[in-house]
N, C-alpha and C positions, 0 to 999 in steps of 0.2 A: 487267563491264568488266575487261579484262586488266590485270594488274599491270605496273608499270614495268619496262622491260628494263635500266634504268641500274643498274650495279653499283658498289659501293664498293671492289671489289677492284682493287688495282694490282699491277703486276709489279715487285717489288723484293726485294732480299735473295737469298741463296744457298740452299743446302740440302745434301742427301745424294745420292750416286750409288751405285746398286746394279747389279751385272752378274753374270749366271750363264749358263752354256751352255744354249741352248734345246734342248728335247727334245720329241718328240711326246707329246701327252697333257697338256702344260702350256700350252695355248693360252689367250689372253685370253678370258674368258667372253663369249658372244654375247648381244646384245639383239635379240629378234625384231622389235620395233616401237619405233623410236627416239622415237616420240611418246608412248609409254606404257610405260616401264620397270617391270617387275614387282618385287615385294619380293624374290622369289627371285633374280632377275637382279642386283639391286642388292647383295644379300648376297654373291653369288658374286664380283662384281667387287671388293668391299671385301676379301673373303678372299684373292683372288688377289694384290692389291696388297700386303697385309700379309705374306703368305707370301714374297713376293719381297724386301720391305724388312726384312731381318734382318741381324744383324751379320756372319754368315758370307758374305753376298753383297756387303757394302759394299766397293767397289773401293779407296777411299782418301778423302782429304780434298780437297774442291774448292778451287781458288784462282781467284778472279774469276768464279765462277759457271759457268753453262752457256749456250750459244747453240744453240737448236733452230730449224732452218730448213726450210721447204718451198718449193721454187722451181718455178714453172710456166714452161714454155716455150710462148709463144703461137704460134699459126698465124694470121697476118693477111695478107690479100691482097685485091685488087680488080681488076675489069676495067679496060681502058684509059680508059674514060670515067667511071669512078667511080660507076657506077650499081648495081653489085652488089658488096657487101663481105662478106668472110668473116672472122669473129673466133671463134677456137676455141682450145682447149688441146691442144697437140701432145704434151707429155710433162711429167712431174714428177719431181723428185728431192728427197730429204730428207737432212739431216745433223744429228747431235748432236755439237757440238764443246765440249770443256772441257779444263781442265788440272788435274792432280793435284799437290798440294803435297808428297805423299809417295808413294813407289813402291818396289817391289823386284822380284826376278826373276819371281815368280808373277804380279805385276801386269802387267809388261811382256809376259808370255806372252798375257795377255788383250787387250792393247792393240795387238799387232802380229801379223799373219797369218804372218810368217816367223820367229817366235821360238819357241824350245824351251827349257824350263828343267828342270834336274835338281838334286837336293840329296842330300848325304850328311850325315845328322844326327850320326853318330859323330865324323866329322872336322870337322864344322861348315863344310863347303864347299858353295857353291852355284855353279852354272854356268848361264849363259844364252847360247845360240847365237842370233845375230841375222842374218837374211839368208839368201839362197839360195832361188830359186823352187821348187826341188825339195822344200823344207821347208814349202811353203804349207799352212796349216791353214784349211779352209773352214768352220770352226765359226761358226754364227750365234748371237748372244747376245741374251738378254732384257736390256733396259736400262731402268732406272727412275730417274727423278729425283724426289725428294720435297722439296717446299718447305714447311717448317712454318709454319703461320699459326694462332695460338691464337685470334685474333678471328674470322676469316672461315672457318676450317677449312683443313686442309692441301690443297694442290693437287699432283697427281702427273702426270707425263708418261711414258708407256710407249711403247717402240718395240722392234722387233727390228732388230739391226744387225750389220754387219761392218766391221772396220777395214781399209780399203784405201788409206790415205793416207800410210803411212810413219811414221817416228818420228825425233824430234830430241832428243838427250840433251846437256845442257850443264852444266858445272860452272864457276861464277864465284866470285871471291874475296869479293865484297861483298854478295851476295844469294843467296837461294834461287831456283833456276830450275825452275818447275813443268814437269811432263812433259805435253806437249800430246797430245791424242787427238781423232780425229774418226771417228765411226761412221757409215757410210752406211746409211740406213734401208732396211729390206727390207719387202716387203708382209706385213702381219699376217694378212690374210684374202684370200679369193678375189675381193674387190672392189678390192683394191689399197690399202687403208687403211694409212697410214704411222705414224700416232700415235694413241694413246688418251689423252685428258686427263681425269682424274678429280678431282672435288672432294669432300672428305669432311667429315663432321659436325664442327663446331667443338667443341673440348674433348676430342676423341678422336684423339690424335696417331697418325699412321700409323707413325712410328718415333721411339723415344726412346733415344738412345745410352746404353749401360750397363745397359739394362733387359733382363732375360732374355726371349727370344722364346718 
C-alpha cells in the first residue's frame, strides 16, 4: 500500500538568496528517470546546491521573502455549437521577485542589465552607471533561494534568470526602502524547465551564515 501523500510542510518564513553568473559546465545535474533517482544523481544535486549556496554568492539580505511564479497562458476555443472544445497550454512565463534590505554598486550591477560598476580602492570611490541600451549586459544568472527548516529539512528553489524589469531606488526619512528585483526565468534544459525545487535531509543545513564554506 502506498504511503500517504499528505505533507506536514507549510510555506512560511524567509531565507537566503544567492546569485552568480551562469557559465557553461555548471548546469544543474540531470536525473535520467524522475521515478527513480539514483544515489549518484542525488549526491550531485546536493553538491551543486551547496556549492552555489556560499557566502561569496549571497546577494544580500531579503526583506519580505521571495515570490516565485510560473504563469500559464491557456489556449481555449470551441466551435459555434459547442460540440468540440480545445483546452491547451499556449505558453508559460516565470519570475522570481524579491527585495533586498541592503545593496551596493556591485549588487545593483547584478540586479540591472543596464548597470556598470567601477571601484578605486586607493581613493575609496565607487561609480555605478545606470541606463543606456548600448550598455545592456545579457548575462544569465544562477539564482538559488534557500529556506532553512531544521524540522522538515531545507527546501531550495533554483532557476536561471535575467533581470529585464528595471530598477527603482528610493530614500525615505522614516524607513528603510528595500531594493526590488525581478528575474525572468530562463529555460534550464532543453525541455524548457524553469525551476528546480530540492528538499534536503533534516539536520543538514544547506547554508549556515558565518560558517566557512
